C-alpha positions in Angstrom: -8.7 35.2 -19.0 -7.9 31.5 -19.5 -6.3 29.8 -22.4 -8.6 29.0 -25.3 -8.5 25.4 -26.6 -10.4 23.7 -29.3 -11.8 20.1 -29.4 -11.1 17.7 -32.2 -12.9 14.5 -33.2 -10.9 11.3 -33.4 -12.8 8.1 -34.1 -15.6 8.0 -31.5 -13.9 10.4 -29.0 -13.5 14.1 -28.7 -10.0 15.3 -27.8 -9.1 18.4 -25.9 -5.5 19.3 -26.5 -3.8 20.9 -23.5 -1.0 23.4 -24.3 2.5 22.4 -23.3 2.8 25.5 -21.0 0.6 23.7 -18.5 3.3 21.1 -17.9 0.9 18.1 -17.8 2.9 14.9 -17.8 1.9 12.0 -20.1 -0.1 8.9 -19.0 -1.8 10.6 -16.0 -5.4 9.4 -15.4 -8.1 12.0 -14.7 -11.6 11.9 -13.4 -14.0 14.1 -15.5 -16.9 15.9 -13.9 -19.4 18.0 -15.8 -21.2 20.8 -14.0 -24.8 21.8 -14.7 -23.5 24.9 -16.5 -21.3 22.8 -18.9 -18.1 23.4 -17.0 -15.7 20.5 -17.3 -13.5 19.7 -14.3 -10.5 17.3 -14.8 -9.2 16.0 -11.5 -6.0 13.8 -11.3 -7.0 10.3 -10.3 -5.3 9.6 -6.9 -3.7 6.3 -6.0 -6.1 3.7 -4.7 -4.4 2.5 -1.5 -6.4 -0.8 -1.6 -5.1 -1.7 -5.1 -1.6 -0.4 -5.1 1.4 -2.7 -4.5 3.4 -2.4 -1.3 0.5 -1.8 1.0 -0.4 -5.4 1.7 0.4 -5.1 5.4 -0.3 -1.3 5.9 -2.1 -0.5 9.1 -4.9 1.9 8.1 -6.2 2.3 11.7 -6.0 5.8 13.2 -2.7 6.5 15.1 -3.5 6.2 18.8 -1.3 9.3 19.5 -3.7 11.4 17.5 -7.0 10.3 19.0 -8.8 12.5 21.5 -8.6 11.6 25.2 -12.3 11.8 25.7 -13.5 8.3 24.7 -17.2 8.1 25.4 -18.6 4.9 23.9 -17.7 1.8 22.0 -14.4 3.1 20.5 -12.3 0.4 22.1 -14.4 -2.6 20.9 
């Protein structure tokens, strides 16, 4: 069975404290999803490659060495 946690109210927010044993670091952003049965899913927010620094000149096109050899249409346009 999972760990039982209790929510607390602070100002206009409800806080769910995560026990230290889960080793969740501070200042990590999460996306929250609520399922139809009330289940909450917290997913760490990944880095946005279009907004992060250092990727100004990154080539996001597929690597030609990993493309299939059976080109059939307008792939080269």
